[in-house]
N, CA, C and O atoms as a Maestro MAE file, in Angstrom:
{
 s_m_m2io_version
 :::
 2.0.0
}

f_m_ct {
 s_m_title
 :::
 protein
 m_atom[296] {
  # First column is atom index #
  i_m_mmod_type
  r_m_x_coord
  r_m_y_coord
  r_m_z_coord
  i_m_residue_number
  s_m_chain_name
  s_m_pdb_residue_name
  s_m_pdb_atom_name
  i_m_atomic_number
  :::
  1 25 10.982 -12.744 -3.033 1 A "MET " " N  " 7
  2 3 9.788 -12.687 -2.118 1 A "MET " " CA " 6
  3 2 9.113 -12.699 -3.121 1 A "MET " " C  " 6
  4 15 9.225 -12.040 -4.155 1 A "MET " " O  " 8
  5 25 8.065 -13.808 -2.687 2 A "ASN " " N  " 7
  6 3 6.783 -13.540 -3.677 2 A "ASN " " CA " 6
  7 2 5.699 -12.669 -3.245 2 A "ASN " " C  " 6
  8 15 6.089 -11.630 -2.713 2 A "ASN " " O  " 8
  9 25 4.384 -12.829 -3.338 3 A "LEU " " N  " 7
  10 3 3.037 -12.557 -2.732 3 A "LEU " " CA " 6
  11 2 2.477 -12.025 -1.314 3 A "LEU " " C  " 6
  12 15 2.141 -11.132 -0.536 3 A "LEU " " O  " 8
  13 25 2.742 -13.788 -1.788 4 A "GLU " " N  " 7
  14 3 2.375 -13.940 -0.342 4 A "GLU " " CA " 6
  15 2 3.195 -14.124 0.917 4 A "GLU " " C  " 6
  16 15 2.698 -14.132 2.043 4 A "GLU " " O  " 8
  17 25 4.929 -14.324 0.562 5 A "GLU " " N  " 7
  18 3 5.482 -13.730 1.757 5 A "GLU " " CA " 6
  19 2 5.578 -12.413 1.870 5 A "GLU " " C  " 6
  20 15 6.136 -12.197 2.945 5 A "GLU " " O  " 8
  21 25 5.392 -11.664 1.465 6 A "LYS " " N  " 7
  22 3 5.599 -9.678 0.695 6 A "LYS " " CA " 6
  23 2 4.673 -9.670 2.047 6 A "LYS " " C  " 6
  24 15 5.079 -9.143 3.082 6 A "LYS " " O  " 8
  25 25 3.208 -10.393 1.931 7 A "ILE " " N  " 7
  26 3 1.868 -9.627 2.891 7 A "ILE " " CA " 6
  27 2 2.109 -10.659 4.285 7 A "ILE " " C  " 6
  28 15 1.623 -10.545 5.410 7 A "ILE " " O  " 8
  29 25 2.877 -11.505 3.840 8 A "LYS " " N  " 7
  30 3 3.109 -11.579 6.168 8 A "LYS " " CA " 6
  31 2 4.049 -10.361 6.183 8 A "LYS " " C  " 6
  32 15 3.996 -9.339 6.867 8 A "LYS " " O  " 8
  33 25 5.162 -10.857 4.983 9 A "ARG " " N  " 7
  34 3 5.867 -9.180 5.891 9 A "ARG " " CA " 6
  35 2 5.203 -8.548 6.036 9 A "ARG " " C  " 6
  36 15 4.910 -8.523 7.231 9 A "ARG " " O  " 8
  37 25 4.606 -7.813 5.413 10 A "ILE " " N  " 7
  38 3 4.139 -5.936 5.570 10 A "ILE " " CA " 6
  39 2 2.821 -6.130 7.140 10 A "ILE " " C  " 6
  40 15 2.202 -5.299 7.804 10 A "ILE " " O  " 8
  41 25 2.898 -7.626 7.166 11 A "ASN " " N  " 7
  42 3 1.336 -7.948 8.464 11 A "ASN " " CA " 6
  43 2 2.672 -7.822 9.903 11 A "ASN " " C  " 6
  44 15 2.662 -7.131 10.921 11 A "ASN " " O  " 8
  45 25 3.474 -8.603 9.494 12 A "GLU " " N  " 7
  46 3 4.959 -8.360 10.782 12 A "GLU " " CA " 6
  47 2 4.940 -6.885 10.827 12 A "GLU " " C  " 6
  48 15 4.393 -6.207 11.697 12 A "GLU " " O  " 8
  49 25 5.405 -6.582 10.097 13 A "LEU " " N  " 7
  50 3 6.069 -4.819 10.449 13 A "LEU " " CA " 6
  51 2 4.548 -4.259 10.970 13 A "LEU " " C  " 6
  52 15 4.318 -3.781 12.081 13 A "LEU " " O  " 8
  53 25 3.850 -4.395 10.176 14 A "TYR " " N  " 7
  54 3 2.158 -3.277 10.832 14 A "TYR " " CA " 6
  55 2 2.201 -4.225 12.583 14 A "TYR " " C  " 6
  56 15 2.507 -3.655 13.630 14 A "TYR " " O  " 8
  57 25 1.925 -5.299 12.510 15 A "HIS " " N  " 7
  58 3 2.468 -5.907 14.291 15 A "HIS " " CA " 6
  59 2 3.391 -5.576 15.100 15 A "HIS " " C  " 6
  60 15 3.335 -5.204 16.272 15 A "HIS " " O  " 8
  61 25 4.660 -5.811 14.067 16 A "LYS " " N  " 7
  62 3 5.493 -4.747 15.175 16 A "LYS " " CA " 6
  63 2 5.945 -3.148 15.953 16 A "LYS " " C  " 6
  64 15 6.468 -2.897 17.039 16 A "LYS " " O  " 8
  65 25 5.335 -2.038 14.521 17 A "SER " " N  " 7
  66 3 4.835 -1.080 14.672 17 A "SER " " CA " 6
  67 2 3.677 -0.685 15.804 17 A "SER " " C  " 6
  68 15 3.501 0.478 16.166 17 A "SER " " O  " 8
  69 25 2.941 -1.775 16.292 18 A "GLN " " N  " 7
  70 3 1.950 -1.404 16.984 18 A "GLN " " CA " 6
  71 2 2.081 -1.737 18.627 18 A "GLN " " C  " 6
  72 15 1.467 -1.373 19.630 18 A "GLN " " O  " 8
  73 25 3.377 -2.753 18.317 19 A "THR " " N  " 7
  74 3 3.737 -2.848 19.881 19 A "THR " " CA " 6
  75 2 5.023 -2.408 20.341 19 A "THR " " C  " 6
  76 15 4.992 -2.124 21.539 19 A "THR " " O  " 8
  77 25 6.286 -2.235 19.728 20 A "GLU " " N  " 7
  78 3 7.413 -1.960 20.082 20 A "GLU " " CA " 6
  79 2 8.131 -0.796 18.973 20 A "GLU " " C  " 6
  80 15 9.159 -0.158 19.197 20 A "GLU " " O  " 8
  81 25 7.589 -0.750 18.182 21 A "GLY " " N  " 7
  82 3 7.971 0.255 17.622 21 A "GLY " " CA " 6
  83 2 9.060 -0.192 16.179 21 A "GLY " " C  " 6
  84 15 9.621 -1.287 16.187 21 A "GLY " " O  " 8
  85 25 9.260 0.829 14.956 22 A "LEU " " N  " 7
  86 3 10.070 -0.420 13.904 22 A "LEU " " CA " 6
  87 2 11.536 0.622 13.976 22 A "LEU " " C  " 6
  88 15 11.477 1.687 14.590 22 A "LEU " " O  " 8
  89 25 12.289 0.362 13.570 23 A "THR " " N  " 7
  90 3 13.544 0.890 13.031 23 A "THR " " CA " 6
  91 2 13.777 1.686 11.948 23 A "THR " " C  " 6
  92 15 13.298 1.136 10.957 23 A "THR " " O  " 8
  93 25 14.272 2.688 11.688 24 A "GLU " " N  " 7
  94 3 14.248 3.524 10.299 24 A "GLU " " CA " 6
  95 2 14.315 2.038 8.983 24 A "GLU " " C  " 6
  96 15 13.561 1.962 8.013 24 A "GLU " " O  " 8
  97 25 14.962 1.439 9.192 25 A "ALA " " N  " 7
  98 3 15.327 0.095 8.076 25 A "ALA " " CA " 6
  99 2 13.793 -0.082 7.869 25 A "ALA " " C  " 6
  100 15 13.068 -0.059 6.875 25 A "ALA " " O  " 8
  101 25 13.585 -0.269 9.224 26 A "GLU " " N  " 7
  102 3 12.008 -1.044 9.044 26 A "GLU " " CA " 6
  103 2 11.319 0.141 8.055 26 A "GLU " " C  " 6
  104 15 11.183 -0.015 6.841 26 A "GLU " " O  " 8
  105 25 11.071 0.872 8.498 27 A "LYS " " N  " 7
  106 3 9.806 1.682 8.122 27 A "LYS " " CA " 6
  107 2 9.958 1.854 6.533 27 A "LYS " " C  " 6
  108 15 9.037 1.811 5.718 27 A "LYS " " O  " 8
  109 25 11.349 2.061 6.265 28 A "LYS " " N  " 7
  110 3 11.661 2.207 4.431 28 A "LYS " " CA " 6
  111 2 11.490 0.828 4.259 28 A "LYS " " C  " 6
  112 15 11.396 0.603 3.052 28 A "LYS " " O  " 8
  113 25 11.403 -0.246 4.957 29 A "GLU " " N  " 7
  114 3 11.587 -1.744 4.235 29 A "GLU " " CA " 6
  115 2 9.843 -1.980 4.012 29 A "GLU " " C  " 6
  116 15 9.339 -2.265 2.926 29 A "GLU " " O  " 8
  117 25 9.080 -1.789 5.300 30 A "GLN " " N  " 7
  118 3 7.359 -1.461 5.001 30 A "GLN " " CA " 6
  119 2 6.638 -0.866 3.665 30 A "GLN " " C  " 6
  120 15 5.838 -1.306 2.840 30 A "GLN " " O  " 8
  121 25 7.390 0.461 3.893 31 A "ALA " " N  " 7
  122 3 6.790 1.698 2.849 31 A "ALA " " CA " 6
  123 2 7.204 1.107 1.097 31 A "ALA " " C  " 6
  124 15 6.418 1.245 0.160 31 A "ALA " " O  " 8
  125 25 8.329 0.577 0.996 32 A "VAL " " N  " 7
  126 3 8.217 -0.065 -0.717 32 A "VAL " " CA " 6
  127 2 7.733 -1.451 -0.461 32 A "VAL " " C  " 6
  128 15 7.841 -1.938 -1.586 32 A "VAL " " O  " 8
  129 25 7.237 -2.459 0.359 33 A "LEU " " N  " 7
  130 3 6.748 -3.436 0.005 33 A "LEU " " CA " 6
  131 2 5.401 -3.044 -0.014 33 A "LEU " " C  " 6
  132 15 4.610 -3.569 -0.797 33 A "LEU " " O  " 8
  133 25 5.019 -2.037 0.898 34 A "ARG " " N  " 7
  134 3 3.377 -1.321 0.496 34 A "ARG " " CA " 6
  135 2 3.299 -0.836 -0.434 34 A "ARG " " C  " 6
  136 15 2.158 -0.604 -0.833 34 A "ARG " " O  " 8
  137 25 4.720 -0.328 -1.465 35 A "GLN " " N  " 7
  138 3 4.274 0.254 -2.543 35 A "GLN " " CA " 6
  139 2 3.914 -0.742 -3.361 35 A "GLN " " C  " 6
  140 15 2.877 -0.819 -4.018 35 A "GLN " " O  " 8
  141 25 5.010 -1.682 -3.290 36 A "GLU " " N  " 7
  142 3 4.689 -3.109 -4.540 36 A "GLU " " CA " 6
  143 2 4.110 -3.835 -4.251 36 A "GLU " " C  " 6
  144 15 4.298 -4.854 -4.916 36 A "GLU " " O  " 8
  145 25 3.067 -3.960 -3.192 37 A "TYR " " N  " 7
  146 3 1.467 -4.661 -3.281 37 A "TYR " " CA " 6
  147 2 0.604 -3.923 -3.555 37 A "TYR " " C  " 6
  148 15 -0.365 -4.625 -3.844 37 A "TYR " " O  " 8
  149 25 0.191 -2.210 -3.702 38 A "VAL " " N  " 7
  150 3 -0.491 -1.432 -4.274 38 A "VAL " " CA " 6
  151 2 0.060 -1.437 -5.793 38 A "VAL " " C  " 6
  152 15 -0.731 -1.054 -6.655 38 A "VAL " " O  " 8
  153 25 0.993 -1.728 -6.079 39 A "ALA " " N  " 7
  154 3 1.196 -1.621 -7.778 39 A "ALA " " CA " 6
  155 2 0.587 -3.164 -8.355 39 A "ALA " " C  " 6
  156 15 -0.002 -3.304 -9.427 39 A "ALA " " O  " 8
  157 25 0.885 -4.271 -7.360 40 A "ASN " " N  " 7
  158 3 0.548 -5.286 -7.774 40 A "ASN " " CA " 6
  159 2 -1.098 -5.266 -7.768 40 A "ASN " " C  " 6
  160 15 -1.802 -5.296 -8.777 40 A "ASN " " O  " 8
  161 25 -1.434 -5.225 -6.764 41 A "VAL " " N  " 7
  162 3 -2.910 -4.532 -6.890 41 A "VAL " " CA " 6
  163 2 -3.664 -4.396 -8.011 41 A "VAL " " C  " 6
  164 15 -4.497 -5.183 -8.461 41 A "VAL " " O  " 8
  165 25 -3.119 -2.746 -8.665 42 A "ARG " " N  " 7
  166 3 -3.279 -2.406 -9.451 42 A "ARG " " CA " 6
  167 2 -3.455 -2.844 -10.671 42 A "ARG " " C  " 6
  168 15 -4.527 -2.786 -11.273 42 A "ARG " " O  " 8
  169 25 -1.893 -3.538 -11.322 43 A "ALA " " N  " 7
  170 3 -1.695 -4.584 -12.086 43 A "ALA " " CA " 6
  171 2 -2.563 -5.228 -12.253 43 A "ALA " " C  " 6
  172 15 -3.006 -5.215 -13.401 43 A "ALA " " O  " 8
  173 25 -3.403 -6.300 -11.019 44 A "ASN " " N  " 7
  174 3 -4.052 -6.917 -11.961 44 A "ASN " " CA " 6
  175 2 -5.327 -6.913 -11.757 44 A "ASN " " C  " 6
  176 15 -6.103 -7.827 -12.037 44 A "ASN " " O  " 8
  177 25 -5.681 -5.496 -11.077 45 A "LEU " " N  " 7
  178 3 -7.357 -4.987 -11.444 45 A "LEU " " CA " 6
  179 2 -6.922 -4.154 -13.163 45 A "LEU " " C  " 6
  180 15 -7.715 -4.108 -14.104 45 A "LEU " " O  " 8
  181 25 -6.397 -3.942 -13.171 46 A "LYS " " N  " 7
  182 3 -6.573 -3.535 -15.091 46 A "LYS " " CA " 6
  183 2 -6.418 -4.863 -15.460 46 A "LYS " " C  " 6
  184 15 -7.308 -5.016 -16.297 46 A "LYS " " O  " 8
  185 25 -5.984 -5.640 -15.375 47 A "ALA " " N  " 7
  186 3 -5.404 -7.287 -16.103 47 A "ALA " " CA " 6
  187 2 -7.116 -7.456 -16.445 47 A "ALA " " C  " 6
  188 15 -7.662 -7.563 -17.543 47 A "ALA " " O  " 8
  189 25 -7.648 -7.438 -15.239 48 A "GLN " " N  " 7
  190 3 -9.055 -8.023 -15.233 48 A "GLN " " CA " 6
  191 2 -9.922 -7.095 -15.480 48 A "GLN " " C  " 6
  192 15 -11.020 -7.652 -15.502 48 A "GLN " " O  " 8
  193 25 -10.073 -5.649 -15.739 49 A "LEU " " N  " 7
  194 3 -10.492 -4.705 -16.494 49 A "LEU " " CA " 6
  195 2 -10.542 -4.944 -17.737 49 A "LEU " " C  " 6
  196 15 -11.639 -5.008 -18.291 49 A "LEU " " O  " 8
  197 25 -9.487 -5.109 -18.366 50 A "ASP " " N  " 7
  198 3 -9.133 -5.511 -19.721 50 A "ASP " " CA " 6
  199 2 -9.435 -6.734 -20.291 50 A "ASP " " C  " 6
  200 15 -8.865 -7.232 -21.262 50 A "ASP " " O  " 8
  201 25 -10.122 -7.086 -19.815 51 A "ASN " " N  " 7
  202 3 -10.560 -8.563 -20.187 51 A "ASN " " CA " 6
  203 2 -12.306 -8.531 -20.122 51 A "ASN " " C  " 6
  204 15 -13.002 -9.525 -20.331 51 A "ASN " " O  " 8
  205 25 -12.845 -7.122 -19.776 52 A "ILE " " N  " 7
  206 3 -13.891 -7.700 -19.566 52 A "ILE " " CA " 6
  207 2 -14.724 -6.841 -21.652 52 A "ILE " " C  " 6
  208 15 -14.248 -5.997 -22.411 52 A "ILE " " O  " 8
  209 25 -16.013 -7.671 -21.724 53 A "ASP " " N  " 7
  210 3 -16.759 -7.728 -22.968 53 A "ASP " " CA " 6
  211 2 -17.857 -7.124 -23.010 53 A "ASP " " C  " 6
  212 15 -18.765 -7.548 -22.295 53 A "ASP " " O  " 8
  213 25 -18.066 -6.036 -23.807 54 A "MET " " N  " 7
  214 3 -19.271 -5.161 -23.414 54 A "MET " " CA " 6
  215 2 -20.115 -5.235 -24.937 54 A "MET " " C  " 6
  216 15 -19.809 -4.864 -26.070 54 A "MET " " O  " 8
  217 25 -21.413 -5.954 -24.318 55 A "GLU " " N  " 7
  218 3 -22.212 -6.123 -26.006 55 A "GLU " " CA " 6
  219 2 -22.735 -4.635 -25.731 55 A "GLU " " C  " 6
  220 15 -22.980 -4.049 -24.676 55 A "GLU " " O  " 8
  221 25 -22.813 -4.256 -27.025 56 A "ASN " " N  " 7
  222 3 -23.944 -2.787 -27.370 56 A "ASN " " CA " 6
  223 2 -24.997 -3.469 -27.600 56 A "ASN " " C  " 6
  224 15 -25.249 -4.664 -27.752 56 A "ASN " " O  " 8
  225 25 -25.746 -2.220 -27.600 57 A "PRO " " N  " 7
  226 3 -27.870 -2.583 -28.040 57 A "PRO " " CA " 6
  227 2 -27.891 -3.402 -29.309 57 A "PRO " " C  " 6
  228 15 -28.831 -4.194 -29.379 57 A "PRO " " O  " 8
  229 25 -27.048 -3.377 -30.332 58 A "ASP " " N  " 7
  230 3 -26.484 -3.613 -31.754 58 A "ASP " " CA " 6
  231 2 -25.995 -5.112 -32.035 58 A "ASP " " C  " 6
  232 15 -25.939 -5.617 -33.156 58 A "ASP " " O  " 8
  233 25 -25.485 -6.036 -30.261 59 A "GLY " " N  " 7
  234 3 -25.132 -6.480 -30.716 59 A "GLY " " CA " 6
  235 2 -23.486 -6.927 -30.773 59 A "GLY " " C  " 6
  236 15 -22.869 -7.974 -30.574 59 A "GLY " " O  " 8
  237 25 -23.229 -5.922 -31.050 60 A "SER " " N  " 7
  238 3 -21.443 -5.931 -31.564 60 A "SER " " CA " 6
  239 2 -21.290 -6.215 -29.702 60 A "SER " " C  " 6
  240 15 -21.972 -6.040 -28.692 60 A "SER " " O  " 8
  241 25 -19.863 -6.783 -30.105 61 A "VAL " " N  " 7
  242 3 -18.723 -6.738 -28.650 61 A "VAL " " CA " 6
  243 2 -17.796 -5.515 -29.162 61 A "VAL " " C  " 6
  244 15 -17.463 -5.087 -30.267 61 A "VAL " " O  " 8
  245 25 -17.527 -5.139 -27.730 62 A "VAL " " N  " 7
  246 3 -16.467 -4.328 -27.799 62 A "VAL " " CA " 6
  247 2 -15.679 -4.840 -25.891 62 A "VAL " " C  " 6
  248 15 -16.206 -4.909 -24.781 62 A "VAL " " O  " 8
  249 25 -14.196 -5.095 -26.412 63 A "ASN " " N  " 7
  250 3 -13.231 -5.479 -25.603 63 A "ASN " " CA " 6
  251 2 -13.079 -4.586 -25.116 63 A "ASN " " C  " 6
  252 15 -12.671 -3.846 -26.011 63 A "ASN " " O  " 8
  253 25 -13.144 -3.557 -23.450 64 A "LEU " " N  " 7
  254 3 -12.864 -2.515 -22.471 64 A "LEU " " CA " 6
  255 2 -11.057 -2.044 -22.642 64 A "LEU " " C  " 6
  256 15 -10.612 -0.897 -22.610 64 A "LEU " " O  " 8
  257 25 -10.265 -3.349 -22.824 65 A "GLY " " N  " 7
  258 3 -9.315 -2.846 -22.446 65 A "GLY " " CA " 6
  259 2 -8.764 -2.802 -24.288 65 A "GLY " " C  " 6
  260 15 -7.615 -2.360 -24.325 65 A "GLY " " O  " 8
  261 25 -9.123 -3.028 -25.242 66 A "GLU " " N  " 7
  262 3 -8.527 -2.848 -26.167 66 A "GLU " " CA " 6
  263 2 -9.503 -0.664 -26.684 66 A "GLU " " C  " 6
  264 15 -9.126 0.139 -27.538 66 A "GLU " " O  " 8
  265 25 -10.186 -0.597 -26.112 67 A "LYS " " N  " 7
  266 3 -10.532 0.494 -26.267 67 A "LYS " " CA " 6
  267 2 -10.289 1.337 -25.264 67 A "LYS " " C  " 6
  268 15 -9.481 2.219 -25.555 67 A "LYS " " O  " 8
  269 25 -10.693 1.364 -24.238 68 A "TYR " " N  " 7
  270 3 -9.939 2.043 -23.049 68 A "TYR " " CA " 6
  271 2 -8.279 1.844 -22.390 68 A "TYR " " C  " 6
  272 15 -7.697 2.586 -21.600 68 A "TYR " " O  " 8
  273 25 -7.770 0.519 -23.060 69 A "GLY " " N  " 7
  274 3 -6.297 0.320 -22.059 69 A "GLY " " CA " 6
  275 2 -4.918 0.933 -22.487 69 A "GLY " " C  " 6
  276 15 -3.812 0.671 -22.014 69 A "GLY " " O  " 8
  277 25 -5.226 1.775 -23.451 70 A "GLN " " N  " 7
  278 3 -4.018 2.423 -24.282 70 A "GLN " " CA " 6
  279 2 -4.147 3.486 -23.712 70 A "GLN " " C  " 6
  280 15 -3.085 4.100 -23.602 70 A "GLN " " O  " 8
  281 25 -5.443 4.204 -23.093 71 A "LYS " " N  " 7
  282 3 -5.434 6.284 -22.556 71 A "LYS " " CA " 6
  283 2 -4.526 5.927 -21.435 71 A "LYS " " C  " 6
  284 15 -4.497 4.770 -21.016 71 A "LYS " " O  " 8
  285 25 -3.706 6.965 -20.878 72 A "SER " " N  " 7
  286 3 -2.948 7.107 -19.835 72 A "SER " " CA " 6
  287 2 -4.358 7.764 -19.042 72 A "SER " " C  " 6
  288 15 -5.400 8.257 -19.473 72 A "SER " " O  " 8
  289 25 -3.852 7.516 -17.748 73 A "HIS " " N  " 7
  290 3 -4.424 7.850 -16.526 73 A "HIS " " CA " 6
  291 2 -3.436 8.323 -15.146 73 A "HIS " " C  " 6
  292 15 -3.225 8.005 -13.976 73 A "HIS " " O  " 8
  293 25 -3.045 9.227 -16.104 74 A "SER " " N  " 7
  294 3 -1.907 10.449 -14.974 74 A "SER " " CA " 6
  295 2 -2.501 11.555 -14.782 74 A "SER " " C  " 6
  296 15 -1.963 12.436 -14.112 74 A "SER " " O  " 8
  :::
 }
 m_bond[295] {
  # First column is bond index #
  i_m_from
  i_m_to
  i_m_order
  :::
  1 1 2 1
  2 2 3 1
  3 3 4 2
  4 3 5 1
  5 5 6 1
  6 6 7 1
  7 7 8 2
  8 7 9 1
  9 9 10 1
  10 10 11 1
  11 11 12 2
  12 11 13 1
  13 13 14 1
  14 14 15 1
  15 15 16 2
  16 15 17 1
  17 17 18 1
  18 18 19 1
  19 19 20 2
  20 19 21 1
  21 21 22 1
  22 22 23 1
  23 23 24 2
  24 23 25 1
  25 25 26 1
  26 26 27 1
  27 27 28 2
  28 27 29 1
  29 29 30 1
  30 30 31 1
  31 31 32 2
  32 31 33 1
  33 33 34 1
  34 34 35 1
  35 35 36 2
  36 35 37 1
  37 37 38 1
  38 38 39 1
  39 39 40 2
  40 39 41 1
  41 41 42 1
  42 42 43 1
  43 43 44 2
  44 43 45 1
  45 45 46 1
  46 46 47 1
  47 47 48 2
  48 47 49 1
  49 49 50 1
  50 50 51 1
  51 51 52 2
  52 51 53 1
  53 53 54 1
  54 54 55 1
  55 55 56 2
  56 55 57 1
  57 57 58 1
  58 58 59 1
  59 59 60 2
  60 59 61 1
  61 61 62 1
  62 62 63 1
  63 63 64 2
  64 63 65 1
  65 65 66 1
  66 66 67 1
  67 67 68 2
  68 67 69 1
  69 69 70 1
  70 70 71 1
  71 71 72 2
  72 71 73 1
  73 73 74 1
  74 74 75 1
  75 75 76 2
  76 75 77 1
  77 77 78 1
  78 78 79 1
  79 79 80 2
  80 79 81 1
  81 81 82 1
  82 82 83 1
  83 83 84 2
  84 83 85 1
  85 85 86 1
  86 86 87 1
  87 87 88 2
  88 87 89 1
  89 89 90 1
  90 90 91 1
  91 91 92 2
  92 91 93 1
  93 93 94 1
  94 94 95 1
  95 95 96 2
  96 95 97 1
  97 97 98 1
  98 98 99 1
  99 99 100 2
  100 99 101 1
  101 101 102 1
  102 102 103 1
  103 103 104 2
  104 103 105 1
  105 105 106 1
  106 106 107 1
  107 107 108 2
  108 107 109 1
  109 109 110 1
  110 110 111 1
  111 111 112 2
  112 111 113 1
  113 113 114 1
  114 114 115 1
  115 115 116 2
  116 115 117 1
  117 117 118 1
  118 118 119 1
  119 119 120 2
  120 119 121 1
  121 121 122 1
  122 122 123 1
  123 123 124 2
  124 123 125 1
  125 125 126 1
  126 126 127 1
  127 127 128 2
  128 127 129 1
  129 129 130 1
  130 130 131 1
  131 131 132 2
  132 131 133 1
  133 133 134 1
  134 134 135 1
  135 135 136 2
  136 135 137 1
  137 137 138 1
  138 138 139 1
  139 139 140 2
  140 139 141 1
  141 141 142 1
  142 142 143 1
  143 143 144 2
  144 143 145 1
  145 145 146 1
  146 146 147 1
  147 147 148 2
  148 147 149 1
  149 149 150 1
  150 150 151 1
  151 151 152 2
  152 151 153 1
  153 153 154 1
  154 154 155 1
  155 155 156 2
  156 155 157 1
  157 157 158 1
  158 158 159 1
  159 159 160 2
  160 159 161 1
  161 161 162 1
  162 162 163 1
  163 163 164 2
  164 163 165 1
  165 165 166 1
  166 166 167 1
  167 167 168 2
  168 167 169 1
  169 169 170 1
  170 170 171 1
  171 171 172 2
  172 171 173 1
  173 173 174 1
  174 174 175 1
  175 175 176 2
  176 175 177 1
  177 177 178 1
  178 178 179 1
  179 179 180 2
  180 179 181 1
  181 181 182 1
  182 182 183 1
  183 183 184 2
  184 183 185 1
  185 185 186 1
  186 186 187 1
  187 187 188 2
  188 187 189 1
  189 189 190 1
  190 190 191 1
  191 191 192 2
  192 191 193 1
  193 193 194 1
  194 194 195 1
  195 195 196 2
  196 195 197 1
  197 197 198 1
  198 198 199 1
  199 199 200 2
  200 199 201 1
  201 201 202 1
  202 202 203 1
  203 203 204 2
  204 203 205 1
  205 205 206 1
  206 206 207 1
  207 207 208 2
  208 207 209 1
  209 209 210 1
  210 210 211 1
  211 211 212 2
  212 211 213 1
  213 213 214 1
  214 214 215 1
  215 215 216 2
  216 215 217 1
  217 217 218 1
  218 218 219 1
  219 219 220 2
  220 219 221 1
  221 221 222 1
  222 222 223 1
  223 223 224 2
  224 223 225 1
  225 225 226 1
  226 226 227 1
  227 227 228 2
  228 227 229 1
  229 229 230 1
  230 230 231 1
  231 231 232 2
  232 231 233 1
  233 233 234 1
  234 234 235 1
  235 235 236 2
  236 235 237 1
  237 237 238 1
  238 238 239 1
  239 239 240 2
  240 239 241 1
  241 241 242 1
  242 242 243 1
  243 243 244 2
  244 243 245 1
  245 245 246 1
  246 246 247 1
  247 247 248 2
  248 247 249 1
  249 249 250 1
  250 250 251 1
  251 251 252 2
  252 251 253 1
  253 253 254 1
  254 254 255 1
  255 255 256 2
  256 255 257 1
  257 257 258 1
  258 258 259 1
  259 259 260 2
  260 259 261 1
  261 261 262 1
  262 262 263 1
  263 263 264 2
  264 263 265 1
  265 265 266 1
  266 266 267 1
  267 267 268 2
  268 267 269 1
  269 269 270 1
  270 270 271 1
  271 271 272 2
  272 271 273 1
  273 273 274 1
  274 274 275 1
  275 275 276 2
  276 275 277 1
  277 277 278 1
  278 278 279 1
  279 279 280 2
  280 279 281 1
  281 281 282 1
  282 282 283 1
  283 283 284 2
  284 283 285 1
  285 285 286 1
  286 286 287 1
  287 287 288 2
  288 287 289 1
  289 289 290 1
  290 290 291 1
  291 291 292 2
  292 291 293 1
  293 293 294 1
  294 294 295 1
  295 295 296 2
  :::
 }
}
């Protein structure tokens, strides 16, 4: 299932939860899909941030992904 399909399914489950409610299986599916979606958003954001270059006052350029990307944020 690609990202667009997952988003569509998340929305379907949300709307169903507001009208008729979800079965336990649907609630579990919704939770898994939401976790996958959030993980995807975080990965995309990290990839974007890792590609930011900052120019220092002395003219040198530092890639923030190389400088901070290896640190664990647990």
